[in-house]
Each structure stands twice: as structure tokens, then as C-alpha cells.
C-alpha positions, 0 to 999 in steps of 0.5 A: 177755117172761117169764124162761126157764130152762135148764141149759147146759154150760160152752160155752153149749150147752143140756142141758135147759130148763124147757119140756122137762120141764113136761109130765112134772111132776105136776099142777098144771102150772106156767107155762111160764116162771119167775114171781117166787117171792119177791115181798114176801119178805125179801132176807135169806131168799132172796138168790139168788132175789131176785137173778134179773134179770127183764131180763137173764141170771142164772147159777148155778154148782154152789156157788150151786145148793146154796144155791138148793136151800136157799132153795127148801126154805125157800120151800116150807115157808113156804107157796106156791100150787099153781102156785108149788109146781109151779115149785119142783118143776121147778126141782128137776129142773133143779137135780138135772140141773145138779148131776149133772155138772161144768161145768153151769150153771142159767140164768134168761134174761130178755127 
């Protein structure tokens, strides 16, 4: 089962999920769920992305979200496939939504 991505309020209620924005992203469309962006990449360079648990839930708060954006910037500069770039774009949309208001969290929900 793949990892789904959603922005949630502090009470756990969903704000918006990756599935909700996928059709609004420019082509090529990403997979409708998270794929591991950092396979074979350094844990030192991508500590937050490397800590996403494929079998459990991983939650990022506002402070972590700013560091996650830095990791996505570094990853994009390193060269990624078109599908990975589309996923990064979608993550940026959700991160902007999360950072737009207090008490929102970005969740990666494993199987």
C-alpha cells in the first residue's frame, strides 16, 4: 500500500490531501501517492525525507516543514525524473497550505 499525503489541522481533521490537488498540477502528473524521493541518497543531505516511515505515519510541524522545503530545493537541484519533479511540485503546494496558517501539519500516512 502506498503512502498518502495530507495536511491536517491540530484536531486531526483533514484540510487537503495530495489526491485533491493532483489534477491541478502541470504535466507530467505524479503518482497519486508519495514515492521515495531519496532512495540511495545521503541521510545527511535529506534527514527529513529519509525519515518518512513507509509503514507508519510521519508528521511534520511548521519548523520541520521549512527544513523539508530546503531538502526539496536541494533534491530538485540535484536532478530528478519528471515524475519526481511533479511530486515535489505537489509537496510544495501542500507545504504552502500548511505554512499558511498555524496549527497545521503535513502527514505522510503509510499502509
